[in-house]
MARBA-3410 file (N, C-alpha, C, O; in Angstrom, 1 decimal):
205
-133.6,66.9,-88.1,-134.9,67.7,-88.7,-134.9,68.9,-87.9,-134.7,70.0,-88.4 ~ -135.2,68.6,-86.6,-135.4,70.1,-85.7,-134.3,70.9,-85.6,-134.3,72.1,-85.4 ~ -133.0,70.2,-85.7,-131.7,71.2,-85.8,-132.0,72.1,-87.2,-131.8,73.3,-87.2 ~ -132.4,71.4,-88.2,-132.3,72.2,-89.4,-133.3,73.1,-89.4,-133.1,74.1,-90.1 ~ -134.6,73.1,-88.6,-135.7,73.9,-88.5,-135.3,75.2,-87.6,-135.5,76.4,-87.9
-134.6,74.6,-86.6,-134.1,75.9,-85.8,-133.1,76.9,-86.4,-133.1,78.1,-86.3 ~ -132.2,76.2,-87.2,-131.2,76.9,-87.9,-131.7,77.9,-89.0,-131.3,79.0,-89.3 ~ -132.7,77.4,-89.5,-133.7,78.3,-90.6,-134.2,79.5,-89.9,-134.3,80.6,-90.3 ~ -134.7,79.0,-88.7,-135.3,80.1,-87.9,-134.4,81.2,-87.4,-134.8,82.3,-87.4 ~ -133.3,80.8,-87.0,-132.1,81.7,-86.6,-131.9,82.9,-87.6,-132.0,84.1,-87.5
-131.6,82.0,-89.0,-131.2,82.7,-90.3,-132.2,83.9,-90.8,-132.0,84.9,-91.4 ~ -133.4,83.3,-90.3,-134.6,84.2,-90.8,-134.9,85.5,-89.8,-135.5,86.5,-90.2 ~ -134.4,85.3,-88.7,-134.4,86.2,-87.7,-133.2,87.3,-88.0,-133.4,88.5,-88.1 ~ -132.2,86.6,-88.3,-131.1,87.3,-88.8,-131.4,88.3,-90.0,-131.0,89.5,-90.0 ~ -132.0,87.8,-90.9,-132.5,88.4,-92.0,-133.3,89.6,-91.8,-133.4,90.6,-92.5
-134.1,89.2,-90.7,-135.4,90.5,-90.5,-134.7,91.6,-89.8,-135.1,92.8,-90.1 ~ -133.6,91.1,-88.8,-132.8,92.3,-88.3,-132.4,93.2,-89.1,-132.6,94.4,-89.0 ~ -131.5,92.5,-90.3,-130.7,93.2,-91.2,-131.5,94.2,-92.1,-131.0,95.2,-92.5 ~ -132.9,93.7,-92.3,-133.7,94.3,-93.3,-134.4,95.8,-92.4,-135.0,96.8,-92.8 ~ -134.0,95.6,-91.2,-134.7,96.9,-90.3,-133.9,97.8,-90.5,-132.7,97.6,-90.7
-134.4,99.0,-90.5,-133.9,100.3,-91.1,-134.3,101.1,-89.7,-135.2,100.5,-89.0 ~ -133.9,102.2,-89.4,-133.9,103.4,-88.4,-135.5,103.9,-88.7,-136.2,104.5,-88.0 ~ -135.8,103.6,-89.5,-137.3,104.0,-89.7,-138.3,102.9,-89.3,-139.5,103.0,-89.7 ~ -137.8,101.8,-88.5,-138.7,101.1,-87.9,-139.1,101.8,-86.5,-139.9,101.2,-85.8 ~ -138.6,103.0,-86.1,-139.2,103.8,-85.0,-140.1,104.7,-85.6,-139.9,105.1,-86.7
-141.2,104.9,-84.6,-142.5,105.4,-85.0,-142.0,107.1,-85.4,-141.0,107.6,-85.2 ~ -143.4,107.7,-86.0,-143.1,108.9,-85.9,-143.1,109.6,-84.3,-142.4,110.6,-84.0 ~ -143.7,109.1,-83.6,-144.0,109.7,-82.0,-142.8,109.4,-81.5,-142.4,110.1,-80.6 ~ -141.9,108.3,-82.0,-140.7,108.5,-81.2,-139.8,109.4,-81.5,-139.1,110.0,-80.7 ~ -139.8,109.4,-83.2,-138.9,110.4,-83.6,-139.3,111.7,-83.2,-138.3,112.5,-82.9
-140.3,112.1,-83.1,-140.4,113.6,-82.5,-139.8,113.7,-80.9,-139.2,114.6,-80.4 ~ -140.4,112.4,-80.3,-139.9,112.5,-78.6,-138.4,112.8,-78.7,-138.0,113.4,-77.7 ~ -137.6,112.4,-79.6,-136.2,112.8,-79.9,-135.8,114.1,-79.7,-134.7,114.5,-79.2 ~ -136.8,114.9,-80.3,-136.4,116.3,-80.3,-137.6,117.3,-79.4,-138.0,118.4,-79.7 ~ -138.0,116.6,-78.2,-138.8,117.2,-77.3,-137.9,117.3,-75.9,-138.4,117.9,-74.9
-136.7,116.9,-76.0,-135.9,117.0,-75.1,-134.3,117.5,-75.4,-133.9,117.7,-76.5 ~ -133.8,117.7,-74.6,-132.1,117.7,-74.7,-131.6,116.3,-75.3,-131.9,115.3,-74.8 ~ -130.7,116.4,-76.3,-130.0,115.2,-76.4,-129.0,114.5,-75.3,-128.2,115.2,-74.7 ~ -129.2,113.2,-75.0,-128.4,112.6,-74.1,-126.6,112.8,-74.4,-126.0,113.0,-75.4 ~ -126.2,112.6,-73.3,-124.8,112.6,-73.9,-124.3,111.3,-75.0,-123.3,111.4,-75.7
-124.9,110.5,-74.9,-124.7,109.2,-75.6,-125.3,109.9,-77.1,-124.6,109.8,-78.2 ~ -126.3,110.5,-77.2,-126.8,111.0,-78.5,-126.0,112.2,-79.1,-125.8,112.3,-80.3 ~ -125.4,113.2,-78.1,-124.4,114.2,-78.7,-123.2,113.4,-79.5,-122.7,113.9,-80.5 ~ -122.8,112.3,-79.0,-121.7,111.6,-79.6,-122.0,111.2,-81.1,-122.8,110.2,-81.4 ~ -121.4,112.0,-82.0,-122.0,111.8,-83.6,-123.2,112.2,-83.9,-123.8,111.6,-84.8
-123.7,113.2,-83.1,-125.0,114.0,-83.5,-124.7,114.6,-85.1,-123.9,115.4,-85.5 ~ -125.9,114.0,-85.6,-125.9,114.3,-87.0,-127.3,114.4,-87.6,-128.0,113.4,-87.9 ~ -127.8,115.7,-87.7,-129.4,115.8,-87.9,-129.4,116.4,-89.5,-128.5,117.2,-89.8 ~ -130.2,116.2,-90.3,-130.5,116.9,-91.5,-132.0,116.9,-91.8,-132.8,116.1,-91.4 ~ -132.1,117.7,-92.6,-133.5,117.9,-93.5,-133.3,118.4,-95.1,-132.4,119.1,-95.5
-134.2,117.9,-95.9,-134.3,118.3,-97.2,-135.8,118.9,-97.6,-136.8,118.2,-97.3 ~ -135.8,120.0,-98.1,-137.0,120.5,-98.3,-137.3,121.1,-99.9,-136.4,121.6,-100.6 ~ -138.3,121.0,-100.2,-138.6,121.3,-101.5,-138.9,122.7,-101.3,-139.6,123.2,-100.4 ~ -138.3,123.4,-102.2,-138.5,125.2,-102.6,-139.2,125.1,-103.8,-140.5,125.2,-103.7 ~ -138.8,125.0,-104.9,-139.5,125.1,-106.1,-138.8,124.4,-107.1,-137.6,124.2,-107.1
-139.7,123.8,-108.2,-138.8,123.1,-109.3,-137.7,122.3,-108.8,-138.0,121.6,-107.9 ~ -136.7,122.2,-109.2,-135.4,121.1,-108.9,-134.9,121.9,-107.7,-133.8,121.4,-107.5 ~ -135.2,122.8,-107.0,-134.3,123.2,-106.0,-135.1,122.8,-104.4,-136.3,123.0,-104.0 ~ -134.1,122.2,-103.8,-134.3,121.6,-102.5,-133.1,121.9,-101.6,-132.0,121.5,-101.8 ~ -133.8,122.6,-100.5,-132.8,123.2,-99.3,-132.2,122.0,-98.6,-133.0,121.2,-98.1
-131.0,121.7,-98.6,-130.5,120.7,-97.4,-129.8,121.5,-96.3,-128.9,122.3,-96.5 ~ -130.3,121.1,-94.9,-129.6,121.6,-93.8,-129.1,120.6,-93.1,-129.7,119.6,-93.1 ~ -127.8,120.8,-92.5,-127.3,120.1,-91.9,-126.9,120.5,-90.5,-126.3,121.5,-90.5 ~ -127.2,119.8,-89.1,-126.9,120.2,-87.8,-126.0,119.2,-87.0,-126.5,118.1,-86.6 ~ -124.8,119.4,-86.9,-123.9,118.2,-86.3,-122.9,118.8,-85.3,-122.7,120.0,-85.4
-122.5,118.2,-84.6,-121.3,118.4,-83.3,-120.1,118.8,-84.0,-119.6,118.2,-85.0 ~ -119.6,119.8,-83.3,-118.4,120.3,-83.9,-117.2,119.6,-82.7,-117.5,119.8,-81.6 ~ -116.3,119.1,-83.0,-115.6,118.3,-81.9,-114.1,118.9,-81.6,-113.2,118.3,-81.0 ~ -114.1,120.5,-82.4,-113.0,121.1,-82.0,-112.5,121.0,-80.5,-111.3,120.7,-80.2 ~ -113.6,121.3,-79.7,-113.2,121.3,-78.2,-114.4,120.4,-77.6,-115.6,120.5,-77.9
-113.9,119.7,-76.7,-115.0,118.7,-75.9,-115.2,119.3,-74.7,-116.2,118.9,-74.2 ~ -114.7,120.1,-74.1,-114.9,121.0,-73.1,-116.5,121.7,-72.9,-117.2,121.9,-71.9 ~ -116.7,122.1,-74.1,-118.2,122.8,-74.6,-118.8,122.2,-75.6,-118.3,121.4,-76.3 ~ -120.0,122.7,-75.7,-120.9,121.8,-76.8,-121.0,123.0,-78.0,-121.5,124.1,-77.9 ~ -120.2,122.6,-79.1,-120.2,123.4,-80.2,-121.0,122.9,-81.4,-121.3,121.7,-81.3
-121.4,123.5,-82.2,-122.4,123.0,-83.3,-122.0,123.6,-84.5,-121.4,124.7,-84.4 ~ -122.2,123.0,-85.8,-122.4,123.4,-86.9,-123.5,123.3,-87.8,-124.1,122.2,-87.8 ~ -123.8,124.1,-88.5,-125.4,124.2,-89.0,-124.7,124.7,-90.7,-123.9,125.6,-90.9 ~ -125.1,124.0,-91.5,-124.6,124.1,-92.9,-126.0,124.0,-93.8,-126.7,123.1,-93.7 ~ -126.1,125.0,-94.6,-126.7,125.1,-95.6,-126.5,124.9,-97.1,-125.5,125.4,-97.5
-127.2,124.4,-98.0,-126.7,124.0,-99.2,-128.0,123.7,-100.1,-129.2,123.5,-99.6 ~ -127.8,123.6,-101.4,-128.7,123.7,-102.4,-128.7,122.0,-103.0,-127.6,121.4,-102.9 ~ -129.7,121.3,-103.4,-129.4,120.1,-103.8,-130.5,120.3,-105.1,-131.5,121.1,-105.0 ~ -130.2,119.6,-106.1,-131.2,119.6,-107.5,-132.2,118.6,-107.4,-133.0,118.4,-108.4 ~ -132.3,117.9,-106.4,-133.0,116.6,-106.1,-133.1,116.4,-104.8,-132.3,117.0,-104.0
-134.2,115.5,-104.4,-134.6,115.0,-103.1,-133.9,113.6,-102.8,-133.5,112.9,-103.6 ~ -133.9,113.4,-101.8,-133.4,111.9,-101.1,-133.8,111.7,-99.9,-134.2,112.6,-99.2 ~ -133.9,110.6,-99.4,-134.4,109.7,-98.5,-133.5,109.8,-97.2,-132.3,109.5,-97.2 ~ -134.2,110.3,-95.8,-133.2,110.2,-94.8,-133.5,109.5,-93.8,-134.7,109.8,-93.6 ~ -133.2,108.8,-93.0,-133.5,107.6,-91.9,-134.0,108.6,-91.0,-133.4,109.7,-90.8
-135.3,108.3,-90.2,-135.9,108.7,-89.5,-134.6,109.3,-88.1,-134.6,110.5,-87.7 ~ -133.7,108.3,-87.7,-133.0,108.9,-86.7,-132.2,110.0,-87.2,-131.9,110.8,-86.3 ~ -131.7,110.3,-88.3,-131.0,111.5,-88.9,-131.8,112.4,-89.1,-131.3,113.4,-89.3 ~ -133.2,112.3,-89.3,-134.1,113.6,-90.0,-134.5,114.4,-89.0,-135.0,114.0,-87.9 ~ -134.3,115.7,-89.3,-134.9,116.6,-88.3,-136.7,116.6,-89.0,-137.0,116.8,-90.1
-137.4,116.3,-88.1,-138.9,116.2,-88.5,-139.4,117.4,-89.1,-139.2,118.5,-88.8 ~ -140.3,116.9,-90.2,-141.1,118.2,-90.8,-141.8,119.0,-90.0,-142.2,120.1,-90.2 ~ -142.1,118.3,-88.8,-143.1,119.0,-87.8,-142.1,120.4,-87.3,-142.5,121.5,-87.5 ~ -141.1,120.3,-86.9,-139.8,121.4,-86.6,-139.6,122.2,-87.9,-139.6,123.4,-87.7 ~ -139.4,121.7,-89.0,-138.9,122.4,-90.4,-140.1,123.2,-90.6,-139.9,124.3,-91.1
-141.3,123.0,-90.4,-142.7,123.8,-90.5,-142.6,124.7,-89.4,-143.6,125.4,-89.4 ~ -141.9,125.0,-88.7,-142.0,126.2,-87.7,-141.3,127.1,-88.6,-141.3,128.3,-88.2 ~ -140.7,126.8,-89.6,-139.8,128.1,-90.6,-140.9,128.3,-91.6,-141.6,127.4,-92.1 ~ -140.9,129.7,-92.0,-141.8,129.9,-93.2,-141.0,129.1,-94.5,-139.8,128.7,-94.5 ~ -141.8,129.1,-95.4,-141.3,128.8,-96.6,-140.8,130.0,-97.1,-139.9,129.8,-98.0
-140.9,131.0,-96.8,-140.1,132.3,-97.4,-138.6,132.3,-96.7,-137.5,132.5,-97.2 ~ -138.8,131.9,-95.6,-137.3,131.9,-94.8,-136.3,130.7,-95.4,-135.0,130.8,-95.5 ~ -137.2,129.4,-95.6,-136.4,128.3,-96.3,-135.9,128.9,-97.7,-134.7,128.7,-98.0 ~ -136.7,129.4,-98.5,-136.6,130.0,-99.6,-135.4,130.9,-99.7,-134.5,130.6,-100.5 ~ -135.2,131.9,-98.9,-134.3,132.8,-98.8,-132.9,132.1,-98.7,-131.9,132.4,-99.3
-133.1,131.1,-97.6,-131.8,130.3,-97.3,-131.4,129.6,-98.5,-130.2,129.5,-98.8 ~ -132.3,129.0,-99.1,-131.7,128.5,-100.7,-131.3,129.3,-101.7,-130.5,128.9,-102.6 ~ -131.7,130.5,-101.8,-131.5,131.5,-102.8,-130.2,132.4,-102.3,-129.7,133.0,-103.3 ~ -129.6,132.7,-101.1,-128.9,133.6,-100.9,-127.6,133.1,-100.7,-126.9,133.8,-100.1 ~ -127.1,132.0,-101.0,-125.9,131.2,-100.5,-124.5,132.1,-100.6,-123.6,131.9,-99.9
-124.7,133.0,-101.6,-123.3,133.7,-101.9,-123.6,135.0,-101.7,-122.8,135.8,-102.2 ~ -124.5,135.4,-101.1,-124.5,136.8,-100.8,-124.5,137.3,-99.3,-125.4,137.2,-98.5 ~ -123.0,137.9,-99.1,-122.8,137.8,-97.7,-123.6,139.0,-97.1,-123.5,139.2,-95.8 ~ -124.2,139.8,-97.6,-125.4,140.8,-97.1,-126.3,139.9,-96.3,-127.1,140.5,-95.5 ~ -126.3,138.5,-96.4,-127.5,137.9,-95.6,-126.9,137.2,-94.5,-127.5,136.3,-93.8
-125.5,137.6,-94.2,-125.0,136.9,-92.9,-125.7,136.8,-91.7,-125.9,135.6,-91.3 ~ -126.3,138.0,-91.1,-127.1,138.1,-90.0,-128.3,137.2,-90.1,-128.7,136.5,-89.2 ~ -128.7,137.1,-91.5,-130.1,136.2,-91.6,-129.9,134.6,-91.4,-130.7,133.9,-90.7 ~ -128.7,134.2,-92.1,-128.1,132.9,-91.6,-127.9,132.6,-90.2,-128.3,131.5,-89.6 ~ -127.3,133.5,-89.6,-127.0,133.4,-88.2,-128.3,133.2,-87.4,-128.4,132.3,-86.6
-129.3,134.1,-87.6,-130.7,133.8,-86.9,-131.2,132.5,-87.3,-131.7,131.8,-86.3 ~ -131.2,132.1,-88.2,-131.9,130.9,-88.7,-131.3,129.5,-88.1,-131.9,128.6,-87.6 ~ -129.8,129.7,-88.2,-129.0,128.8,-87.6,-129.3,128.5,-86.1,-129.5,127.4,-85.6 ~ -129.4,129.8,-85.6,-129.7,129.7,-83.9,-130.8,129.2,-83.6,-130.8,128.6,-82.5 ~ -131.8,129.3,-84.1,-133.3,128.8,-83.9,-133.1,127.6,-84.3,-133.5,126.8,-83.5
-132.5,127.2,-85.4,-132.6,125.5,-85.8,-132.1,124.8,-84.6,-132.7,123.9,-84.0 ~ -130.5,125.5,-84.2,-130.1,124.9,-83.2,-130.7,124.8,-81.9,-130.2,124.0,-81.1 ~ -131.6,125.5,-81.4,-132.0,125.8,-80.1,-133.2,124.5,-80.3,-133.6,124.1,-79.3 ~ -133.5,124.1,-81.2,-134.7,123.1,-81.5,-134.2,121.7,-81.7,-134.9,120.7,-82.0 ~ -132.6,121.6,-81.6,-132.1,120.4,-82.3,-131.2,120.1,-81.2,-131.6,119.5,-80.1
-129.7,120.4,-81.5,-128.7,120.0,-80.6,-128.6,120.8,-79.5,-128.1,120.2,-78.5 ~ -129.1,122.2,-79.5,-128.9,123.0,-78.1,-130.0,123.0,-77.5,-130.2,123.9,-76.7 ~ -131.1,122.1,-77.7,-132.4,121.9,-77.0,-132.3,122.3,-75.4,-131.5,121.7,-74.7 ~ -133.1,123.3,-75.0,-133.0,123.7,-73.7,-131.8,124.6,-73.3,-131.7,124.9,-72.1 ~ -131.0,125.3,-74.2,-129.9,126.1,-73.9,-130.1,127.3,-74.9,-131.2,127.4,-75.4
-129.1,128.2,-75.2,-129.2,129.1,-75.8,-128.0,128.8,-77.0,-126.9,128.3,-76.7 ~ -128.3,129.2,-78.0,-127.3,129.0,-79.4,-126.7,130.4,-79.5,-127.4,131.4,-79.6 ~ -125.6,130.6,-79.4,-124.7,132.0,-79.5,-123.5,131.5,-80.4,-123.2,130.3,-80.6 ~ -122.9,132.6,-81.0,-121.7,132.6,-82.0,-120.5,131.9,-81.4,-120.0,132.3,-80.4 ~ -120.0,130.9,-82.0,-119.0,130.1,-81.6,-117.6,131.4,-81.2,-117.3,132.4,-81.8
-117.1,131.0,-79.9,-115.8,131.6,-79.4,-114.5,131.0,-79.6,-113.5,131.3,-79.0 ~ -114.5,130.1,-80.5,-113.3,129.1,-80.6,-112.3,130.1,-81.6,-111.1,129.9,-81.3 ~ -112.6,130.9,-82.5,-111.5,131.8,-83.1,-110.9,131.1,-83.8,-109.7,131.2,-83.7 ~ -111.5,130.3,-84.9,-110.7,129.1,-85.8,-109.8,130.0,-86.8,-110.1,131.2,-86.9 ~ -108.9,129.4,-87.3,-108.1,130.1,-88.2,-107.7,129.1,-89.6,-107.5,127.9,-89.5
-107.6,129.5,-90.6,-107.2,129.0,-91.6,-106.3,129.8,-92.8,-106.3,131.0,-93.0 ~ -105.7,128.8,-93.5,-104.8,129.4,-94.6,-105.5,129.6,-95.5,-106.3,128.9,-96.1 ~ -105.0,131.1,-95.8,-106.0,132.1,-96.9,-105.3,132.3,-98.3,-106.0,132.8,-99.2 ~ -103.8,131.8,-98.8,-103.3,132.2,-99.6,-102.9,131.2,-100.2,-102.5,130.3,-99.5 ~ -102.7,131.1,-101.9,-101.8,130.2,-102.3,-100.6,130.1,-102.1,-100.1,128.9,-102.1
-100.0,130.9,-102.1,-98.5,130.6,-101.3,-98.1,129.9,-100.0,-97.0,129.3,-99.7 ~ -99.2,130.0,-99.5,-99.3,129.4,-98.1,-99.4,127.9,-98.2,-98.8,127.2,-97.5 ~ -100.3,127.5,-99.3,-100.8,126.3,-99.5,-99.7,125.7,-100.3,-99.4,124.5,-100.1 ~ -99.1,126.2,-101.1,-97.9,125.6,-101.8,-97.1,125.2,-100.9,-96.5,124.2,-101.0 ~ -96.9,125.9,-100.0,-95.7,125.5,-98.8,-96.0,124.1,-98.0,-95.3,123.2,-97.7
-97.4,124.3,-97.7,-97.8,122.8,-96.9,-98.0,121.5,-98.0,-98.0,120.3,-97.7 ~ -98.1,122.1,-99.3,-97.9,121.1,-100.3,-96.7,120.4,-100.3,-96.7,119.2,-100.2 ~ -95.6,121.3,-100.5,-94.4,121.0,-100.7,-93.8,120.2,-99.5,-93.2,119.1,-99.8 ~ -94.0,120.6,-98.3,-93.7,120.0,-96.9,-94.2,118.7,-96.7,-93.7,117.9,-95.9 ~ -95.3,118.6,-97.6,-95.9,117.0,-97.0,-96.2,116.1,-98.2,-97.0,115.2,-98.1
-95.3,116.3,-99.4,-95.3,115.3,-100.3,-96.7,115.3,-101.2,-97.2,114.3,-101.8 ~ -97.2,116.6,-101.2,-98.4,116.9,-101.9,-99.6,116.7,-101.0,-100.7,116.9,-101.4 ~ -99.6,116.4,-99.8,-100.5,116.2,-98.9,-101.1,117.5,-98.5,-100.3,118.4,-98.3 ~ -102.4,117.8,-98.3,-103.0,119.1,-97.7,-103.7,118.6,-96.4,-103.5,118.9,-95.3 ~ -104.6,117.7,-97.0,-105.5,117.5,-95.5,-104.6,116.5,-94.6,-103.9,115.5,-94.9
-104.8,117.1,-93.4,-103.9,116.4,-92.6,-102.5,116.7,-92.3,-101.7,116.1,-91.4 ~ -102.2,117.7,-93.1,-100.8,117.7,-93.2,-100.0,118.7,-92.2,-100.4,119.8,-91.9 ~ -98.7,118.1,-91.7,-98.2,118.7,-90.7,-97.7,120.2,-91.0,-96.7,120.4,-91.7 ~ -98.2,121.1,-90.5,-97.8,122.8,-90.7,-96.8,123.3,-89.7,-96.6,124.5,-89.6 ~ -96.1,122.2,-88.8,-95.4,122.9,-87.6,-93.9,123.5,-88.4,-93.3,122.8,-89.1
-93.6,124.8,-88.2,-92.4,125.4,-88.6,-92.6,126.1,-89.8,-91.7,126.7,-90.2 ~ -93.7,126.0,-90.4,-94.0,126.6,-91.7,-94.7,128.1,-91.2,-95.4,128.3,-90.3 ~ -94.1,129.1,-92.2,-94.7,130.4,-91.9,-95.9,130.6,-92.9,-95.7,130.7,-94.1 ~ -97.1,130.7,-92.4,-98.2,130.5,-93.2,-99.0,131.9,-92.9,-99.0,132.5,-91.8 ~ -99.8,132.2,-94.2,-100.9,133.4,-93.6,-101.9,132.8,-93.3,-102.3,131.9,-94.0
-102.5,133.1,-92.3,-103.8,132.8,-91.9,-105.0,133.7,-91.6,-104.7,134.8,-91.1 ~ -106.1,133.5,-91.8,-107.1,134.3,-91.5,-108.3,133.9,-90.4,-108.7,132.7,-90.5 ~ -108.6,134.5,-89.8,-110.0,134.3,-88.7,-111.0,133.6,-89.5,-111.4,134.2,-90.5 ~ -111.8,132.2,-89.2,-113.0,131.9,-89.9,-113.9,132.7,-89.3,-113.9,132.8,-88.1 ~ -114.6,133.4,-90.1,-116.3,133.8,-89.7,-117.0,133.0,-89.2,-117.0,131.9,-89.5
-117.9,133.5,-88.0,-118.8,132.6,-87.7,-120.0,132.0,-88.8,-120.6,130.9,-88.9 ~ -120.1,133.1,-89.5,-120.9,132.8,-90.8,-120.1,132.8,-92.1,-119.6,133.8,-92.6 ~ -120.0,131.5,-92.6,-118.8,131.5,-93.6,-119.3,130.9,-95.0,-119.7,129.7,-95.1 ~ -119.2,131.6,-95.9,-119.8,131.8,-97.2,-118.4,131.1,-97.8,-117.3,131.7,-97.6 ~ -118.6,129.9,-98.6,-117.8,129.3,-99.2,-118.2,128.2,-100.3,-119.4,127.9,-100.6
-117.3,127.7,-100.9,-117.5,126.8,-101.9,-117.0,125.2,-101.4,-115.8,125.1,-101.0 ~ -117.7,124.3,-101.4,-117.1,122.9,-100.9,-117.2,122.0,-102.3,-118.4,121.9,-102.7 ~ -116.3,121.4,-103.0,-116.6,120.6,-104.1,-117.3,121.5,-105.0,-118.3,121.1,-105.5 ~ -116.9,122.7,-105.2,-117.6,123.6,-106.2,-119.0,123.9,-105.9,-119.8,124.5,-106.7 ~ -119.4,123.6,-104.9,-120.8,123.8,-104.5,-120.8,125.0,-103.3,-120.1,124.8,-102.4
-121.5,126.1,-103.4,-121.6,127.0,-102.7,-122.4,126.5,-101.3,-123.4,125.7,-101.3 ~ -122.0,126.9,-100.2,-122.4,126.4,-99.0,-122.3,127.7,-98.0,-121.4,128.5,-98.1 ~ -123.3,127.8,-97.0,-122.9,128.5,-96.0,-122.8,127.8,-94.6,-123.8,127.1,-94.3 ~ -122.1,127.8,-93.8,-121.6,127.3,-92.6,-121.6,128.3,-91.4,-120.9,129.3,-91.4 ~ -122.7,127.8,-90.4,-122.6,128.9,-89.4,-122.2,127.8,-87.9,-122.8,126.8,-87.6
-121.1,128.3,-87.4,-120.7,128.0,-86.3,-121.0,128.6,-85.0,-120.8,129.8,-84.7 ~ -121.7,127.6,-84.1,-122.5,128.0,-83.0,-121.8,127.2,-81.6,-121.0,126.3,-81.6 ~ -122.5,127.9,-80.5,-121.8,127.1,-79.3,-123.2,127.3,-78.2,-123.7,128.3,-77.9 ~ -123.6,126.1,-77.8,-124.9,125.7,-76.9,-124.5,126.4,-75.5,-123.6,125.8,-74.8 ~ -125.0,127.3,-75.1,-124.8,127.8,-73.5,-125.8,127.7,-72.7,-125.8,128.0,-71.5
END
């Protein structure tokens, strides 16, 4: 009987732990994560996001994450997009409302409405830098990335990649292929899965 009681207690404890989410951290603990520079461990897999209601069904989604192209320096990507709905974000991944409140509603509304307007390139760069300096780059300056990434730009080059890799594009071997490439801009206006987004590439210095 004692064994059964102990076994039941163990299973109850496991169930309790399984039911726990990152929301078990308090609001104060969440804010404390953004009141200092991220630790080395926290930078591994750094991924923070926010969802802000703008008006009607328009919600601004912002994602701040580490870019691992180079491990010698701290690079970050800030992504702006719009969702037609809100969704729940665990506190350990959420950029607190208190930080997002430092940016005016007009600023966030502009970020939501100008995702295809390249005339707003400097606007997105400034917004991304300010946000990065309060998150992943805390205690440092956020500047434009200096990595000079390149990407294939024309249909002919893409067809070469597909033909040489049995129809595969992602992770394809491009060695020996003569491809046309363009430099990826720091503020990159493009579509991802038919959704217009703005990607800003930064470096923490």
